[in-house]
N, C-alpha and C positions, 0 to 999 in steps of 0.2 A: 376170564371174572365177570359175573353176570352183575348188573347189576337190578336190588330192584328199593321201593318204596314203601317201606312203614310208616303207614297216616294215621293222624289224630288230627278228626274234624272239632270240632269244641267252637261254642256260645259261650259259656260257663267257667269261673274259674275250679280250678283238679290240676293243681300243681300235681300232688300227689301222683292219681295216671300219670302226669309226660313222665314225670321221672319214671315209676316205670316202666312209660314205655321207652326210653329211655335204655332203658337196661337191659330191653329189648333188641331193641336191633345191637346192644355190645355183645349179646349172647349170641345172632344169629351173626357178625362180622369173628365171632370167635369159633365160631362152631362147623361153619359153612363156609366155601371160598365164594363169599360175597361181597360186591358194594353193597350198601344199606345205605338209601337215603330218607333219613328221618323227617316227615312232614307236620308237623302240626301247621292247620290252616287256625287262626288265630283270630276266633268274632266277635271273643270276651272280654272286658272293661277289667283284664286280667295279662294283658300282653305281656308288662315287667318280672309280675310274680311266674309264669308261665317261661321268662326264658332265664333265669334262674335256679329255676327247675334243671332246667337244660343246659346248666350249667357242666353239669358234670361228663352230662355228652358228645361235647367238641374236644376233639387231639382222643377222642377212639380210636384206633386202629381201623380203618372201614371204614369209618362211618360219618357221614356229613350230613351237616345237620339244618333247615330249613325251615324259618320260621316267620309264620304272614299272616301278617294283618290283612285287614277286606284294603286298605290302602293298596296295598304292596297284590292284590287277589287282581281286585278290580285294573290294575296296568299290564298284571302278565295280561288279562282274554282281555281287553284291547288292544296289544299288539296284536293275539292269536285271531280274533274276530277279523282285522284289516288286513291281512295276510288271503284272508277265503273271498270267496267274490262274489261271495252272499247281499244282497239288496239287503238286507235289516239286520244292521250290530247295534244299533241299537238294541233289537227288543234280545237277537243273541243275551245280549249282555246281560241281557235283564231276565232273561231263563237262566244262566248257567253264574249269574249275585244279585239275586234276588230281595229285595226291604225284608219281605218276611223269610221265616224260621223254613228252615225244606231240607228236605234228609236226604234227597235225591242229589241236588246240585250244589252242596256240599262236597259230596266225592266222587259231583263230575268235575271239579274242581281236582281234584285231585287228581281222579286218568289223568286227565291233561295233563296237567304238571311234571305227575313223574313219565309223559310220553314225550314232554319236553327235556325233563331227565338222563334221559336213554332207557330208563327197566323197566324189567319186562313185565314186571305184576308187578302190581297192588294187592296190602295185607291190610288190613284197615278193623280199626280200635272206637272205642266208644269213650270219650268223655266221665259216662253211670257206672262205669264197672271197674273192677281190679283184676289183676290173676288169681289165682290158686297156688296156696304151697304146698308140698308133699317134704313130710323131713326137712326142714330148712329150706329145700331151696324152692323155687319158682317156677308155677310151671309155665311156660313160652310156649303157645299158640306156635309158633314161627315154628318152631324142631320141625312139625310135621308139616310142615307149607310148605319150606326146604326142602323136604327126603322129596317127596313126588310131584311136585307141582310144575308144571307143564312139561313134565316128564312123558313120553310116551308109555298106553295106559299098560303097556303094554310092561317092560321097563320098570315101572311106578309097583306093577303087583308084586316084584321079590322084594318091594320093604315096608309090606302092607303086613295085616296078622288074619286078613279077609278078603278072599276077590269076590263078589257077587256082578263080574260081569257078561256080558254077555259076549257070544267069544269075534264079533262079527263090529265091538269097538275098541276092542283089545288096539285098533290102530291109532288111532287120535289118540291126544294128546289129553292132557289131562286139565281143563280145564278151571277146575275150582276145585280147593283143599276152606272144610272150613269144620267149627263144632257150637255145639250151641252154648247153655247159660246155666246156670246155677243160681242160687237167689230169690226174691223178689219177681213176678210176675214181670215177662216182656211187655206188658201193659198193665198199667197201671189203676188197675180195674176192685180189685182182692176188696173195696169196699161197697162195693155194689154188690159179690157174692156173698157177704159176711152179712147184708146189709137185705137181701130176697133175691133166694137163692135162681128164682123163679126168672123173678125181672130179668139176670144175670144171665140165666140160656136166649129168655126172648134178647137184649140184647146182642152179648156175643153170638148167636145164630145170624147173626144181621151180616156178619159179608161171607154166607153163605149164597151160593146163587135161588135166586128165585123161588126156582124148581124145586125145587131138594123138600126131599122128605124128611117129616120132623122128628125122624129115626137119624137119617142124618146129618139133619142139624145137629141132638143133642153127640152122637159124635162126634167133629169137629167142633163144635166145645167144651170137651171134654178132654182133646189136644193142644189144643188155642190157648199159647202162650207161657206154655208149664215150663218149658224147658223139658230135657229127656229124662229127668225124677231116677236119677242111676247115681243119684247120690256127690261125696267129693271123690276129687280123683285120685288110685292107688297104681296105678301103670297105666300101659299105650293103648288102646284098644280103636285098631283101625279098619275100617272099611272097603276097600276099590268097588265101588259103586257107580247106578246113576242115582246122584244122591237126592233123595227123600227132602224136597227144599220143607217143610213144615218140622224138619229132624235141626237145621242150621240157625244161627241169628245172626246178623250184618253185621252185632257188635265182634264179630270173633269169625272175618270169611279172607277171604285171596283170590283172585281170577288172575286166571294167565288168558292175553289177545281178546279173550273176548268181552271185554270191556274196553277196547279200541276199536269195538265194532260199534257196538249201541248203550250208546249213556242209561242212564237213570232216568227215569220220569222226573221233571226238580214240580212239583207241586206244588204248592209253601202247603205249612201249619194241618203237613199231615202225614199222620204215622200210615209208617207201609209205604212209603211209597221213595223205597229205595233198595228196595225187593224183586222188581223183577227179573236183574239179571240169572235170579238162583231160578225164579222159575222158566228164565225163559232155558240154560243149561240141561233141568229137566229134560224137557219140549224135547231139545237136540239130542235129548237123547250122548249130551257130551260126557266123558269122564269128570268122575270124583274123588276126592277120599274123603271119608268124614270120619273126625275122631272125634276123642274122649277131652279134649286137652280143654271143660268147659271154661267160662271166663264169668267170674259171678256179679252179674248183679244186681243197683241199691240204687235209692228212688233219693231225687235231693229236694231237700227239703221247701224249694219255692214253691213244688206244684201243691204243695199242702197249705199254701194261700191263698186268699180268694185269689186275687189276678190269675196265680199259680193253676190255679182249676179249671179255674171260665175257659183259660187258655189251652188245655190240654183237654179239656171236651171239646172244647170247639174244633179240636188235629184229631181224635178220635169219630167222633161224625164224621170229620170229614175221610175219616176212609174209609168208612161203611157209604161214603156215596161212590170215594172213587172206584168200588170194587164191582157197582155196575158192569165198567167197565170194562177191567182187569179179569174178573174173573169169563166175561166174553172172549179176551185173546188166551186166555191160557190155553180154558178150551179148545180155539183154535188156532192154536200155539202146538198141544199137544195130538191134534189131528194131524196139522202137517209134519210133526214128530222131523224123520231127518230132511226133511227138503226143502227145512229151515237154513240147511248150509251147504254148501260151494262147494265146487268142483274139490276142492283145495282144507276141504270140513270146516268153513271159518261159516261163523254164521251171514247168513247177506239178510242190510239192513234195511235190503228196499223192501221185504215181504215183512220186517217187523212194523214200516214205516206206514204199508198198505194197511196193513191188520190194525193198527192205531184210528186212520180211518177211516175204515170200516169201522170201529167205534164208538163214531162221535154222533153215526146216524140211528143211533139203541133210539130204544121207547124210556122216558125222563118216567113211569107208571110208574116202575121195581122203585126206584130213589123215594116218589113221593110217599112208597108205605112206608118207607123205610124211615121217615123224619120222623111221620106217622108214629111209627114202634117208640120211637126213643124219644116222644116228647107224652106220652103216656103212660113209661116207661120210668122216665125220669121222674114227673111230676107224682105220680103214687110213689116214690122213693122222700122227695117231701125238704125239705133246706135247702142245701145249698146243689143242686139237682133237679129241684123246681123252676130256681132262681132260672135254671141255666134254661132250663127247656122255654122258659119265655123268655130268651136270646134266641135258639133255638127255634118260636117260631113267627119274628120278627123277621129275620133272616134267610125262612123259608127258599125266594123264592131264588136270592143274590147264590144262597149254598150252591142248587142245585145247577146257575149258571158256572158256574168256578169250577164245578164238575168237571163238564162238560169244556165248558174249554180250556179246563187240564191235561183234559185226554187229546189237546190241541195243536196243543202246543209240545206238550212230548212229542205229538206224529211229526210238525215242525227240526223237531229238534234233534231226532233220527237222521232226518231225511240231509243235517246240513252235519252231522255229528265226523263224515268220512274226511271231508275237506276242511276242521278243525281239528283231527286232529290228526293231518297231512301241516296246513299250521305250525301244529306244535313242535314239530317234532324237528321244525327253519328257526323255534322261539328260543332267544335268554330268559332264562327265567331273571335272573338279570334284580335282583333281591337288591335294597337298595342299604347303604348299611345305618346300619341300626338305630333309631335317634331316640335316647333316650325318654322313656315315658309314653310312648307312644303309644295309641288305641286304635278298634279299628271302629271307620266311618257304617 
C-alpha cells in the first residue's frame, strides 16, 4: 500500500477548508489502496479551531492526521538540517521557515515532511478555496490524481480520456497531475481591470519577458489569472500530456518524485514563487495529466482592508520583479529540454542550480523599468493605489536587491536539497502532544 501526503498549508483561519480536506482524505482512503497522511501546516492564530475541524478525520481507516504549528515545524526542520553536512544551518532554517510569508517555503516544508512520513507523492490544496459539488457529491481532485500519478505514462494512458503525449515520453512516469480553478481571478487585481483596462494591460503585461512584442504581451494578459473558463464540473475530462503551466494552479496540484529533486523558490512576500516545479515538469517533457476537477477560488476579507491591500500589492510587485530571473530560467530550461534529466529520467538538481546562479548576473535595468511602470500606473489609478505607488518609490533599491537575493537563495537551497531530502528520510516527525490553545510562533 502506498502512502500519500495530502497537505494544506495555511496562515489564516479556514475551518471549512480544513474539514473539507479531511473529507478528501477519507475519500482517497476509501476509494484507493493508499494510506493518506493528512498534513495541515498551521501558521495561523486559529490552531484550536482547526484542531476541532480535523476531529472527524481522526479514526478514519487509513487516514493519519498531522496538525503542525510553526513550533512543531521548526523542531522538525532543525533536526533535519543538523543531519546534513551543510555549514549554514541557520540560513537553511530561515529559507525553510522564514519570518515573512512564503508560498514556496511552506510547500517545501510539506515536501520534506512527506519524505519523512514515507509518502511517495504530495497533493496540495489552498486555504482560500473550496471544492465543487455535483448532484450532492463533492468533486475531489485526488480522484484523478491517484488514477495516474506515478504510473508509467503508457499505463496511465488507459485511464484518461485523451492522450496528447509524444511516443518517446510514454516510458516516463507521470510526474504531475493537476487542475485549475473557478471563481475569482487567481490574483486579486480585477478592481484594476474595472478602473482602467489599459492600466490593467500595462501592469499584467509586466510578467512577460521584456523583449516580447505588444501583441505577445496582450495575448498573455488575456490568458493570465483567469482559470480555464470551462464552467462548473459536469463530468471528468482528462488529458495525458506535457502540461502547459498556464492551465493549472498550485491550489490543485500533485507531484511525484520531482519535488524530491528540486524545491520551490523560498522568496518571501512574492506571489507566484511556488509555481516553479510546474514549469520544470513542462520544460523537461515529464508526463502529466490535466484534469477538470477544478477548485473554486475566493478572496478573504483581510485583503480588502488597507493593511491587507498594501501587503498584497507588495507581493504582486515583487512577483513582477522575480520574473526577470524566472523568465530567464524558463527559457534556459526550455532550451535544455531533456538534458535536464539524468539517465534514470530524474531531474538533475545541479542543472537547475547552475541556471539559477547564472540568472543572478542579469542586468536589473528591466526591473527598474517594471517599477517605473507600476508606479506610474498606480498613480494614475489614484486612491489606495497612489498611496502604494509612493510606498513603492520609497523602497525601490531595497526591492531590487531583494529580488536578486531571492534567486541566489533559491540556488543555495537547490544545492542543499538532496542532502535535506536524504536527512528527512531518517528523521522522525515526532509531533509533540497537543497543547491546549497552542498557536504558531
